[in-house]
C-alpha angles and dihedrals in degrees: 000000000000116000116257113240111232112248116241115239130192124243115295115263114251127217088257091054091052094048093049091049092051091046092051093050092046093051092049092051092049092046093050093053096055116086121213089242091061092061097037098259126134115250097217127205098267101048111135099159113098108238119343129352119240091247090054092054090048091051093048090048094045093234131123118277092227091050093051092045090053088051091056089045090058093243117171098254132142114256120198123211090239093058092045087052090053092048092048091052093046091052091045094235119184124225095274092048091048090052091050092048095052093043091054091048092048091234136127116248107237092204109084120229123232092239091059101051091110093220106139123219095250089057092049089052089051090053090053093048091055092065134146081040108077113244134177140174113220136161129233089270089062092247109155105231101173138349142176125246095265095053088045088065101030098097102005140330101294094184089065092060125089109251096246090060095053094105121120095218093049092048094046091057102035112022113083095199092051092046092049089058092057107085095192094039101162096051092043091054092048094050094044093052090048092050091048092052091050091050092045092062089085094044105041094128097046116109097222092057094046091046092053092050091048092050091049095047090051094045103039130044086186090061093047090054094048094041091054091062091073093219122166130187137175119248112262134177114242144156114270133194119220130186105216110195096220104041106018133232120009124189108202138169120216128220123191125208121185111230095208143019094273129059097264126109118005136186116239118198125188119210124188117256094205140022093255091057090048091052092047091051089053089048090053092050090050090053091050092050092048090053094045 
C-alpha cells in the first residue's frame, strides 16, 4: 500500500484566537440587529446591510473605522475598557450583553452593576426609615449606590434614569433638571470637580474613573474648563440650598457617615436648617406617598 502523505495543518488556535473570534461574531450579531432609526440615523434608499454599517458603529462609538473593522475581523489588537464601553453603548447592549462583551475581551467593565453595589439590605432599610429626610449611599466616585424616596426626588426623578447615569458629578454637568435644582450651580460644580480630583489620586489607573472623566470631557465644555484648573479640596459638611420643583426652596445640611473601615461608600443624610424646609420635606414625602 502506498504511504499516506500527512496532511498539513495550520497552527493550533490559541485561547486568544477563540476569544477574538467569538467577540467578532458577537459584535456582528449585535450590529445587525440595530436599525438606523434606533440610533437616529437615516435609512437611505440603497441600504442592503442588515442593521448598522461598520462605519456607523465606529462613528457612534467615536473610534476609527479601520480599528472597529479589525475588531470584527478578530484581529489581534488591544481593546481598552473605555472603547468597549463606547461600543456597548452604541450597540445599545443590556447588562447581560455588556457582561458577555467584556468577558470575551478579557476586560473589566467600568460601569458597575446594580447587583454589585455592596449596599446591604439593613442599610437600605435605614435609608427608608430616615424619610422624609433625604439620604443616599454613594462612593468616592460620586456613583449613587442606593437612596431613599425623598432623595430620589430631591433634584430630579432618579428612578427614571438609566443606572449608568446615576452619578452626581455626571448629572451636575449634563442633566438640565438636576442642574436647575442646584441654586449655587457654579460653586457646586467647582467644588464637586475638586473633590473628585482629590479622590481620584488613589484611583488614577482604574478604568471606571478614567471612563467617567472621558465621558464628562466629551459631553461638557464646562467640565473641561473646570477640570483643567487642577483644583483639589477636602470634603466638608455645609449647608446647601436646593430648588425642588414640587415644593420649592430647601435649605439642608449634609452629614456623611462612612459605611466601612476604609474610605469607600458613605451614607449622606440631609437635615433641614429651618422649619420651613422641614415642612417642605414633609410635603414632598406626602406627594411621593400619594403617587405610590
